[in-house]
N, C-alpha and C positions, 0 to 999 in steps of 0.2 A: 461381427466379432465381439465377444463379451470380455469384459475385464472386471476386476474387483470393484471399481467405482462406476462401472457401467457407462463409460465415456466413449463416445464416437468422435473420432477426429477426421476432419477432411482437410488435407494439406492443400492450400490454395497455390502457394508458390514459395520458392526459396530464392532469395536474392543474395547472390554472392558478391561480397565487396572485398577490397584489399584488406586482409586481416580478418576481422569478424564477419560473421554471416547472419543474415536475418531470415528467420522463418515466420511466415504469417500463416496461422492455422485457425481452424475452427474447432473448439472443444465443446463437446456435448454436456449440457447441464440437465441431468434427469430431474433435479429438483425444480427447475424452472421450465422444463420441457422445451428447450431451445438450444441452438448452437451459439456459442459466444466467441467473437474474434479475439485472438491473443497474438501478440507480437513477441517473439523470442529472439534475443540477440545472443549468439554463441561466439565464444573466443575462437580464434583461428586454431589454436591447439586444444582439441577436445579430449583432454585427459579424463580420467575417472575422478570421482569424488569432488565435483565442482561445487563451490558455494553458489547460492542463488539469491539474487535480490529481486523482489517483486516491486514494481513501480506502478502506483495507482494515479490515474488522471483526475482532473478536477471537474467541477460542475459544467455540464454542457459540452465537454470534450469527449474524446473516444480513444480507443487503443491506437487507431490509425491517425488521429488528429490531436495528438497530445505530445508526450515526451519524445516519441520517435522522430517527429518532424519539426518540433519546436526548439529542441536543444541541439545546437551544432556540435558534432563530434561525439554524440552520446554513445555511438557504437564503439568508439575507441576504448570506453571504460571496460568493456568485456575483455579485451586483450590486456589492457594495462593492469587490471586487477585480477585477471584470470578467473572470471566468474560468469555465471549465466544471468542475463537480465530478462525478466518476464514482465510484459506489460499487458494485462488483461483489460478488456472493455468492461467498464462498470456501469454502462447505461448512462442516459442523459442526466439522471439525478437520483442514483440509488443510495448514496451516502454509505454504501458498503455494509449495510446490515440486512437482516431478513425482515422484510416489511410484514407487519401483522395484518395489513389491510390489502395488500396486492401480491398475490402469489407469483407474479412474473418478476418480482424484485426480491430475490433471495440470494443476494450477493455475498453474504457472510458464509453461507454454506458452500456456495460455488467456489470462492477463492480459498478459504481455509481448509476445505475438504476435497472437493471434486478436482479443482485445478492443481492443487499441490500434489495430490495422488497421481494425476495424469503426468505432470512434469517429471516427477521422480521415477515414473515407469518408463518414460520415453526419452529421457536425457540422462547422461552419466553424472547425476548429482550426488552429493553427500546428503542423504535424506535424514538429517537430524536437525533439531532446532538451532544448534550452535553453528550450523552452516547455512542457515536460512534467515533472511532479513526482509523487511518490507518498509517502504516509505511512499510518500506521495505529496502532492501539492493541493492546497485548498480543500475541496471535498475529499480528495485522495489522501490528504494529510490526516483528516479526521478518520478516514477509513483505515489507514495504516496503523494508527494508534489503537483504534477500536479493535481491530482484528488481533493485534499482538497482545493487547491486554486481556482479551477474552480467550486467546489461544497461545499462551506462552510455551506450551509444549510443541507448537508448530513453528512459531517465529521467535527466535532468540533475541532479536534486536529489531527496533522500529524507529522510524523517523517521521517528521512532519515538517513541511515548510509552508508557512501561511495557512495552517490548518484551521478549519472551522470547528474549534474544539468545544464550543458551548452552543448547541443547537437551540437551546431555550431562548436565546437572545434574538432569534430570527423566526418567530412563529408564523410569519406571513411571507417568507422568502424562500427561494431556492427549492421549491417543490417539496419541502420537508413534510408539510402537512399531508401531501398526497401519499407519503410512505408510512406516516405514523398516525394519521388522524389529527384532528385539531389539537392544538396545544391546550386550549381551555378544557377540553373533555378528557385529555390523556396526558396530563402533566407528568405523572410518574414515568410513563412510557418514554417521554422525551428525555427525562433525566437519565433513565437507564441507558439511553443511546448516546448521551453526551459525554465526551471524555472528561470534562471538568467534574462531573458527578461520578462517573465510572471509577475513577481512581480511588474513591473512598472505599470501594469494595475490595481493593487489592491488599492482601496481607503479606504475601510472599511470592516467590517465583515469578517476579515481574521481569519483563524483557529489558535489555539495555536500550536506553532512550536517548534520542537526539532531536531537539526541537528548535526551530528558528522562525522568526517572523520580522518583516520590515517595519520600521517605526511609523511609516505612513500607510500601513495596511489596515483595512477595515476590521481585521481580526486581531490587531495588535494587542489591545487591552485584554482580550480574552486569553491570549497566549501568555501574557505577563501574569495574569491571575492563575493560570494553570501552573506556571513555573513556581509561583509562590506557594501554591497548595502542595506541589510535589516536594518542595523543600520542607514544609511543615510536616508532611507525612514521612519524611526521611526516605523518599524514593530516589535513588541515584539517577541522574540525568544530566545531559549537557544542554544548556539553553543559550541561544545567541540572538541578540537583536542588533540590527544594523540599519542604516538608511536604506529605504527601499519601499516599493509599493507592491500591489497584488498583480504581478505580471511575470512574464517569462524571463525578462532580464534578471530579475531577482532570483527566480527559481533555478535558472541555469547555474548561477554561482553557488546557490545552496547545494545543488546536487554534487558539484565538485567537492565541497567540504564534507558532505555526508558520505560520499564514496570513500573518503579517507577513514571516516569513523567506522564504517562497516568493514573495510579492509582490515583495520586493526582488530576489530571484533573477531573476524574469521581467523586471523593469524594467531591471536591469543588462544582461540579454541583449539587450533591445531597443535599448539605448543603445550597444552595442558593434558 
């Protein structure tokens, strides 16, 4: 069966729970020539024009071993805020950009184009940027900001919790060199893919941003520097720092707070 975005979906199973429902599906990426696991949490009341929140996992996690099974009660958010939660697999270490050195890692195109088009075709979403948001933790925090800043016409709001927002500070870690080539030989490429440097290129039409990081997190200083730069550039955003480390205990609380932020964003969009 052909579709506009040439996606093949294989539905593995649908798990029905009290209230929300969880679909675990495989979405075809023609860009990477493979099927990608995606978890979708649907509210119990599947009305039309649902807002959608994309949740990206961190380094070494997956769609099935990340948000969906690490955050207790995460499925309740779909009902509480009457939205669709979409959790795609981002590979072990994709960092959610299109790798110039590995054609099997083109997750920017997959998520911002192929997956969004698939979700909007197969679920009753409101397919506009003001009803679509994206966030994530660690590598996923970087990915959420990266995708939203590069595709503000797709994602109207974005968040990051404990995001790795400056890849240049980790030239030998987290498989980044496998995706971009060595930092020494491709410094500009690394800057282009780092949030801290990417924001310099944004002049207008930026998404609504919410960023937080624990004070004991390895990425804390980089997040503080990003916050300072956003202020200097007069880019509106919410920034929070509170005690916490790079772990699910911190990220679970962050998601609670960010869900309120995105809910307000969606409500304001409906009222305008």
